[in-house]
Steps between C-alpha positions, in 0.01 A plus 500: 500500500286700739470882492520655843277812564510703818149562641639764741547855360865557413519812714430303815738229421806703421819452684714805575737551209873480550582704191634798692721278714638319198568824329682641793726184505611572142544880535861633519615792678337797338589872523323684780273778393523808714162611648649835604432826324864512399518494119789328322685679239548360143865445586418299815256293302747432222771402749266259669396349156859477399590325830218255469585415137855443596392281782296289264772479229784397722405127536461465126840661433656272767347187352629602152845554632499160686383327190782665293756389767352147488536489121859608525585241762324231301681597183830499685437156626393389161820628343699314775305179417598545125865604607473785264522882520164688491580640148555149372177366658304795351632423146450128542143564625404704193631229269295215670148384412236459756559118566865552548433788753246285686733206522789709622282670755362165620854379560579814688189467722566141578857565603414816687213344681741290707557810704209731427189449280273797485400504136387280221703463176250712316523794751897474496489518113263806525714671749819446296332635195360810691855558641664481165227732345561748763872470455462569123271802566728660768860361474657773700295412812619137504826445700768282338556320825314185572186507710638221712775739618243762593297280745752267683299532823171423339648189340625394848161548647338293224762233537624535146871534565731215428745573774 
């Protein structure tokens, strides 16, 4: 293994750095700082800050809402697969051990995958458990109607209807 040593001074051999151009590619739109002599009041600064914080938080809130809707839809399909009401599935789920849960979920995923296969058995099991945990924490927020009735157009788009 040979060691390569440069005989030319490093300051003469340097290539122009692309650090600034790379950084500018990763920059997002930033607030414009006014160069005028006009001073912003505390209220204007607070409003600007609140607006910026809200703009940052909105995508996270939307992702959380979408994930909750996905869990509801998945749980509704799981209840249909078992041909049971959500309350019955919840009670049955609590009484099962981990191996029974996994075998039940694997059967659900294998049948459901004929139309749509986005998840593994493990992730379906986790989503069902998260949905049931949230249902226990906040039972008034959960609607008694099945999630499959809430999203008929989504089911049609995904090709999950049996019509």
